[in-house]
N, CA, C and O of each residue as an XYZ file, in Angstrom:
308
protein
N       6.248     -1.920    -15.439
C       5.697     -2.357    -14.153
C       4.948     -1.183    -13.547
O       5.533     -0.126    -13.313
N       3.647     -1.362    -13.291
C       2.904     -0.262    -12.693
C       3.297     -0.006    -11.240
O       3.604     -0.931    -10.488
N       3.281      1.252    -10.870
C       3.581      1.683     -9.527
C       2.258      2.045     -8.809
O       1.372      2.656     -9.407
N       2.138      1.665     -7.540
C       0.992      2.102     -6.726
C       1.435      3.341     -5.968
O       2.368      3.268     -5.169
N       0.806      4.449     -6.193
C       1.173      5.743     -5.638
C       0.242      6.097     -4.443
O      -0.914      5.678     -4.385
N       0.775      6.850     -3.541
C       0.017      7.337     -2.418
C      -1.013      8.375     -2.917
O      -0.651      9.308     -3.633
N      -2.278      8.211     -2.544
C      -3.280      9.219     -2.971
C      -3.265     10.470     -2.134
O      -3.853     11.476     -2.529
N      -2.596     10.443     -0.964
C      -2.563     11.626     -0.111
C      -1.410     11.476      0.895
O      -0.863     10.390      1.086
N      -1.061     12.614      1.534
C       0.015     12.540      2.537
C      -0.488     11.896      3.840
O      -1.657     12.008      4.209
N       0.434     11.229      4.507
C       0.127     10.607      5.800
C       1.145      9.549      6.162
O       2.273      9.578      5.668
N       0.774      8.634      7.000
C       1.679      7.532      7.378
C       1.157      6.261      6.773
O      -0.011      5.915      6.951
N       2.034      5.543      6.040
C       1.629      4.345      5.322
C       1.934      3.091      6.124
O       3.029      2.943      6.666
N       0.940      2.167      6.200
C       1.053      0.945      6.937
C       0.796     -0.228      6.009
O      -0.107     -0.189      5.173
N       1.604     -1.277      6.166
C       1.524     -2.483      5.328
C       0.359     -3.424      5.777
O      -0.162     -4.215      4.991
N      -0.014     -3.298      7.060
C      -0.929     -4.279      7.652
C      -2.038     -3.533      8.423
O      -1.861     -2.367      8.778
N      -3.145     -4.181      8.675
C      -4.266     -3.577      9.394
C      -3.946     -3.264     10.842
O      -4.551     -2.368     11.430
N      -2.989     -4.002     11.434
C      -2.605     -3.700     12.825
C      -1.163     -4.214     12.965
O      -0.701     -5.002     12.140
N      -0.442     -3.756     14.030
C       0.954     -4.199     14.174
C       1.143     -5.698     14.322
O       2.218     -6.208     14.006
N       0.132     -6.420     14.792
C       0.246     -7.898     15.013
C      -0.235     -8.687     13.775
O      -0.144     -9.915     13.760
N      -0.726     -8.021     12.782
C      -1.302     -8.680     11.607
C      -0.277     -8.864     10.492
O       0.732     -8.161     10.437
N      -0.552     -9.823      9.603
C       0.238    -10.005      8.401
C      -0.025     -8.848      7.468
O      -1.087     -8.229      7.539
N       0.933     -8.534      6.580
C       0.731     -7.475      5.625
C      -0.443     -7.768      4.736
O      -0.788     -8.937      4.564
N      -1.069     -6.781      4.167
C      -2.219     -6.995      3.260
C      -1.780     -7.794      2.059
O      -2.545     -8.638      1.591
N      -0.575     -7.573      1.526
C      -0.039     -8.327      0.404
C       1.399     -8.704      0.664
O       2.123     -8.010      1.377
N       1.794     -9.788      0.089
C       3.200    -10.271      0.107
C       3.696    -10.417     -1.288
O       2.908    -10.593     -2.218
N       5.040    -10.346     -1.463
C       5.631    -10.494     -2.758
C       5.185    -11.811     -3.397
O       5.249    -12.871     -2.773
N       4.744    -11.727     -4.619
C       4.271    -12.899     -5.341
C       2.777    -13.067     -5.333
O       2.248    -13.826     -6.145
N       2.065    -12.382     -4.438
C       0.604    -12.380     -4.394
C       0.016    -11.790     -5.664
O       0.573    -10.864     -6.254
N      -1.139    -12.352     -6.082
C      -1.895    -11.746     -7.168
C      -2.721    -10.564     -6.626
O      -3.273    -10.638     -5.528
N      -2.795     -9.519     -7.376
C      -3.671     -8.365     -6.929
C      -4.605     -8.000     -8.076
O      -4.305     -8.190     -9.254
N      -5.758     -7.464     -7.667
C      -6.677     -6.891     -8.664
C      -6.994     -5.487     -8.241
O      -6.682     -5.107     -7.112
N      -7.614     -4.681     -9.116
C      -7.801     -3.286     -8.817
C      -8.461     -2.937     -7.485
O      -8.142     -1.908     -6.890
N      -9.378     -3.786     -7.011
C     -10.065     -3.458     -5.760
C      -9.364     -3.948     -4.539
O      -9.852     -3.698     -3.437
N      -8.241     -4.635     -4.651
C      -7.522     -5.169     -3.515
C      -6.860     -4.078     -2.641
O      -6.220     -3.171     -3.174
N      -7.006     -4.157     -1.341
C      -6.316     -3.220     -0.432
C      -4.889     -3.701     -0.271
O      -4.641     -4.880     -0.016
N      -3.933     -2.759     -0.426
C      -2.513     -3.128     -0.279
C      -1.952     -2.485      0.994
O      -0.894     -2.898      1.468
N      -2.617     -1.516      1.541
C      -2.187     -0.861      2.751
C      -3.129      0.182      3.234
O      -4.206      0.393      2.677
N      -2.698      0.847      4.305
C      -3.510      1.971      4.894
C      -2.694      3.207      5.029
O      -1.495      3.141      5.302
N      -3.313      4.330      4.844
C      -2.720      5.612      5.136
C      -3.488      6.296      6.274
O      -4.704      6.482      6.222
N      -2.711      6.661      7.303
C      -3.319      7.356      8.448
C      -3.137      8.830      8.303
O      -2.028      9.340      8.141
N      -4.261      9.504      8.366
C      -4.262     10.984      8.321
C      -5.131     11.444      9.466
O      -6.336     11.197      9.494
N      -4.488     12.133     10.432
C      -5.211     12.712     11.562
C      -6.127     11.647     12.234
O      -7.313     11.884     12.461
N      -5.536     10.480     12.539
C      -6.233      9.390     13.259
C      -7.272      8.706     12.428
O      -8.017      7.872     12.943
N      -7.353      9.026     11.155
C      -8.293      8.316     10.229
C      -7.493      7.442      9.285
O      -6.475      7.860      8.732
N      -7.975      6.212      9.110
C      -7.249      5.283      8.203
C      -7.996      5.181      6.913
O      -9.200      4.925      6.893
N      -7.253      5.390      5.786
C      -7.842      5.251      4.463
C      -7.173      4.100      3.734
O      -5.945      4.016      3.690
N      -7.988      3.201      3.155
C      -7.438      2.052      2.395
C      -6.799      2.554      1.108
O      -7.294      3.460      0.437
N      -5.685      1.923      0.805
C      -5.002      2.192     -0.514
C      -5.300      0.981     -1.350
O      -4.943     -0.134     -0.969
N      -5.949      1.169     -2.488
C      -6.269      0.036     -3.386
C      -5.165     -0.121     -4.478
O      -4.483      0.841     -4.832
N      -5.029     -1.277     -4.955
C      -4.029     -1.584     -6.020
C      -4.295     -0.817     -7.276
O      -3.357     -0.301     -7.883
N      -5.563     -0.715     -7.706
C      -5.976     -0.060     -8.908
C      -5.451     -0.659    -10.196
O      -5.705     -0.123    -11.274
N      -4.712     -1.781    -10.101
C      -4.193     -2.499    -11.292
C      -4.259     -4.006    -10.989
O      -4.406     -4.395     -9.830
N      -4.153     -4.834    -12.001
C      -4.065     -6.282    -11.829
C      -2.681     -6.692    -12.142
O      -1.988     -6.102    -12.972
N      -2.273     -7.779    -11.418
C      -0.856     -8.319    -11.720
C      -0.359     -9.033    -10.524
O      -1.134     -9.449     -9.664
N       0.957     -9.184    -10.456
C       1.684     -9.823     -9.358
C       2.327     -8.760     -8.476
O       3.018     -7.865     -8.961
N       2.087     -8.874     -7.168
C       2.613     -7.892     -6.213
C       4.145     -8.154     -6.148
O       4.621     -9.245     -5.834
N       4.890     -7.027     -6.481
C       6.366     -7.105     -6.481
C       6.946     -6.759     -5.150
O       8.054     -7.192     -4.836
N       6.221     -5.968     -4.324
C       6.743     -5.610     -3.016
C       6.506     -4.138     -2.719
O       6.207     -3.340     -3.608
N       6.646     -3.815     -1.481
C       6.511     -2.428     -1.006
C       7.780     -1.608     -1.336
O       8.895     -2.127     -1.296
N       7.584     -0.345     -1.655
C       8.731      0.523     -1.947
C       9.070      1.410     -0.724
O      10.095      2.092     -0.730
N       8.250      1.404      0.281
C       8.508      2.161      1.521
C       8.336      1.226      2.709
O       7.548      0.282      2.663
N       9.075      1.498      3.761
C       8.953      0.682      4.967
C       7.590      0.943      5.680
O       6.950      1.977      5.491
N       7.208     -0.008      6.469
C       5.980      0.078      7.249
C       6.088      1.249      8.216
O       7.143      1.524      8.787
N       4.946      1.936      8.378
C       4.815      3.084      9.317
C       5.727      4.263      8.867
O       6.324      4.955      9.691
N       5.807      4.454      7.562
C       6.631      5.512      7.001
C       5.804      6.729      6.573
O       4.783      6.548      5.909
N       6.190      7.937      6.916
C       5.488      9.143      6.396
C       5.666      9.221      4.892
O       6.776      9.069      4.382
N       4.578      9.458      4.186
C       4.615      9.584      2.722
C       3.852     10.842      2.300
O       3.057     11.408      3.050
N       4.138     11.246      1.063
C       3.481     12.403      0.457
C       2.618     11.896     -0.705
O       2.852     10.809     -1.234
N       1.657     12.665     -1.077
C       0.829     12.304     -2.232
C       1.761     12.146     -3.439
O       2.644     12.965     -3.692
N       1.513     11.024     -4.186
C       2.340     10.760     -5.334
C       3.566      9.836     -5.100
O       4.151      9.310     -6.047
N       3.938      9.656     -3.798
C       5.058      8.796     -3.503
C       4.696      7.353     -3.947
O       3.537      6.949     -3.861
N       5.669      6.611     -4.405
C       5.487      5.244     -4.859
C       5.429      4.356     -3.597
O       6.389      4.362     -2.827
N       4.355      3.602     -3.354
C       4.177      2.772     -2.154
C       4.586      1.323     -2.418
O       5.132      0.633     -1.557
N       4.293      0.891     -3.662
C       4.541     -0.525     -4.000
C       4.578     -0.710     -5.502
O       4.184      0.186     -6.248
N       5.041     -1.849     -5.949
C       5.152     -2.143     -7.366
C       4.374     -3.406     -7.684
O       4.374     -4.348     -6.893
N       3.705     -3.439     -8.842
C       2.987     -4.564     -9.392
C       3.566     -4.884    -10.732
O       3.806     -4.005    -11.559
N       3.794     -6.187    -10.940
C       4.360     -6.640    -12.227
C       3.352     -7.364    -13.101
O       3.689     -7.796    -14.203
């Protein structure tokens, strides 16, 4: 099962805003260009792409969690 890793350190968000649905839910199909979350670095938001195809298995970290580069953010089956 491929893991989606954080490309850089920052705060990881599951959704585009606090009132929005997450970018992906368990069971959703993903393709390499799909956005699965955002990382905030110094008030700048960077999209995190799936980079793989498959079924979204779920997030590995809670919403609004500080992460480091290389941390596993989500799993794809």
